[in-house]
C-alpha positions in Angstrom: 112.6 128.4 83.5 109.1 129.4 84.4 107.5 127.9 82.0 109.0 124.3 82.7 108.2 124.9 86.4 104.2 125.6 84.7 104.2 122.3 83.1 106.4 119.8 85.6 104.2 121.0 88.4 100.8 119.5 87.4 102.9 116.6 85.9 104.6 116.1 89.0 100.9 116.3 91.3 99.7 113.5 88.7 102.2 111.2 89.1 102.4 111.4 92.5 98.4 110.7 92.7 98.6 108.0 90.7 101.6 106.4 92.4 99.5 106.7 95.5 96.4 105.1 93.9 98.3 102.5 92.9 99.6 101.7 96.4 96.4 101.9 97.8 94.6 99.6 95.2 97.5 97.1 95.9 97.4 97.2 99.2 93.2 96.9 99.1 93.4 94.1 97.1 95.8 92.2 99.5 93.7 92.4 102.5 90.5 91.6 100.4 92.5 88.6 98.8 93.4 87.5 102.3 89.9 87.7 103.9 88.9 86.3 100.7 91.4 83.2 101.3 90.2 82.8 104.7 86.6 82.6 104.3 86.0 80.4 107.2 86.5 83.5 109.2 84.4 86.1 107.6 81.9 83.1 107.8 82.5 82.9 111.9 82.2 86.7 112.3 78.6 86.2 110.8 77.6 83.3 113.2 78.9 85.5 115.9 76.7 88.4 115.0 73.7 86.6 114.6 74.4 85.0 118.4 74.2 88.6 119.3 70.7 89.1 117.5 69.3 85.7 118.9 70.6 87.3 122.6 68.9 90.9 122.4 66.0 88.5 121.4 65.9 86.0 124.1 66.6 88.8 126.6 63.7 91.2 125.8 61.3 88.3 125.2 58.4 87.9 123.9 57.6 91.8 123.6 57.6 91.8 119.9 56.6 95.9 119.8 59.7 96.4 121.9 61.9 94.1 119.7 60.4 96.1 116.6 61.3 99.0 118.3 64.8 98.7 118.9 65.5 96.7 115.9 67.8 99.0 114.8 70.1 99.7 118.0 70.0 95.4 118.1 71.8 95.0 114.7 74.2 98.4 115.2 75.2 96.9 118.4 76.1 94.0 116.8 78.0 95.1 114.1 79.9 97.4 116.5 80.8 94.6 118.3 81.6 91.9 116.0 83.6 94.5 113.7 86.2 95.0 116.6 87.2 91.5 115.9 87.7 92.3 112.2 89.4 95.4 113.1 92.5 93.5 115.3 93.7 91.5 112.5 93.9 94.6 110.0 97.5 94.9 110.7 98.1 91.6 112.3 100.0 90.1 109.0 102.0 93.7 108.9 103.6 93.5 112.4 104.6 89.9 112.0 108.7 89.8 111.3 108.8 93.5 110.9 106.6 93.4 107.2 105.6 96.9 108.0 108.4 98.7 108.6 109.2 97.2 105.0 106.7 98.4 103.4 107.2 101.9 105.0 111.0 101.3 103.3 109.7 100.7 100.0 108.2 103.3 100.4 104.5 103.1 100.5 102.8 105.9 101.5 101.5 105.8 105.2 97.7 107.5 103.6 97.6 104.6 101.0 98.1 102.1 103.6 95.6 103.5 106.4 93.0 104.1 103.3 93.5 100.5 101.4 92.8 99.0 105.0 90.2 101.1 105.9 88.1 100.7 102.5 89.2 97.1 102.6 87.5 97.1 106.5 84.7 99.6 105.3 84.0 96.7 102.9 84.0 93.6 105.2 82.2 95.5 107.9 79.5 96.2 105.5 79.2 92.5 104.7 78.7 92.1 108.2 75.6 94.2 108.3 74.5 93.0 105.3 74.1 89.9 107.1 72.5 91.2 110.0 69.9 93.3 108.5 67.7 90.9 107.0 68.3 88.4 109.7 67.0 91.0 111.8 63.6 92.0 109.5 62.9 87.8 109.9 63.7 87.5 113.7 62.1 90.6 114.8 59.3 90.7 112.3 59.9 93.9 110.8 58.3 95.5 107.6 61.0 97.9 106.2 59.0 100.9 105.1 62.1 102.2 103.4 64.4 100.7 100.4 66.7 98.3 100.9 69.0 100.5 98.9 69.0 103.1 101.5 69.2 100.8 104.3 72.2 99.4 102.3 73.8 103.0 101.8 73.4 104.0 105.6 74.7 100.8 106.5 78.2 101.6 104.3 78.1 105.1 106.0 77.9 103.7 109.2 80.8 100.8 108.4 82.6 103.7 106.9 82.5 105.6 110.8 84.0 102.2 112.5 86.7 101.6 110.0 88.7 104.5 109.8 89.3 105.3 113.5 89.4 101.5 113.6 92.1 100.3 111.3 94.3 103.7 113.4 93.6 101.7 116.5 94.1 98.5 115.5 97.8 99.9 114.3 98.2 101.9 117.5 97.5 98.6 119.4 98.6 96.1 116.8 102.1 95.3 119.3 100.2 95.1 122.2 99.6 91.7 123.9 96.1 92.5 125.1 95.3 94.2 121.7 91.5 92.5 121.5 90.8 94.4 125.1 92.2 97.9 124.3 91.1 97.8 120.6 87.4 98.3 121.7 87.9 100.3 124.9 89.4 103.0 122.6 87.4 102.9 119.9 83.9 102.5 121.3 83.9 106.0 122.8 85.0 107.4 119.8 82.4 106.3 117.4 79.0 106.3 119.7 78.1 109.6 118.4 78.3 107.8 114.8 76.5 104.7 116.0 73.4 107.3 117.2 73.5 108.6 114.1 73.5 105.2 112.0 70.9 103.6 114.6 68.5 106.7 114.2 68.7 106.4 110.1 67.8 103.1 109.9 65.3 102.7 112.3 63.4 105.5 110.2 63.9 103.2 107.4 62.6 100.4 109.0 60.0 102.2 111.0 58.9 105.0 108.7 59.8 108.7 108.3 56.4 110.8 108.7 58.7 113.9 109.6 61.3 114.0 107.0 64.2 113.5 109.2 66.1 110.6 107.3 68.2 113.4 105.4 69.3 115.1 108.3 70.8 111.9 110.1 72.4 110.7 106.7 73.8 114.0 106.4 75.1 113.8 110.5 76.8 110.4 109.4 78.6 111.7 106.4 80.0 114.2 108.3 81.5 111.9 111.1 82.9 110.2 108.2 84.6 113.0 107.2 86.0 114.1 110.4 87.0 110.3 111.0 88.8 109.6 107.7 90.3 112.9 107.6 92.1 113.2 111.3 92.6 109.7 110.8 94.7 110.2 107.4 96.7 113.3 109.4 97.5 111.0 112.3 98.4 107.7 110.9 102.0 108.6 110.0 102.8 109.3 113.7 101.2 106.2 114.6 103.4 104.3 112.4 106.6 106.1 113.3 105.9 105.0 117.1 
């Protein structure tokens, strides 16, 4: 009996992990496929981000030094504001006609549902940032001192810090009529520290890092991502039960 338990335990754990990853992958593919089929929406969000950057440029005026000094903040503000419109749609399909309840009755793991959608949102928000960053380089006449690979890495870490809590709050507010208002009200105060870390890391890559502070701010981003994703994974099961 003891030998049976010792050998079946790891096997059951491996089967459970395989099922979890299979569910996560299916949800991720489904969300990305929906966005691919509706490419016009992502294109509209990119145009909206461009509008934000133009408004910041017009608001500051011809002061090129100020534009360069605050370019990282403008990029992240544009990405944050536009990403809320993306996050609002995360559970739109699932909440129509009781599809969310159907998924949970299959049963689909709440963790797989959250992380699948959060990874999809991370990729989509990163795509928005990958569009906004080169535009800002041209618009604000920047000369990045860091590598583009480093900028993209910081971009992905920042997108992940929005995606996990944004997906959680999207599920929480999915059935509220004023969801587009409530989601940013709940999300913005929570992600302010992560935004500050992302802005600082991006600014160091754009303007230079003479004191070697980049690794510190990237570590802060990673810590926020770990905290957000862990807490959201823990709380999501209670959110979908309500």
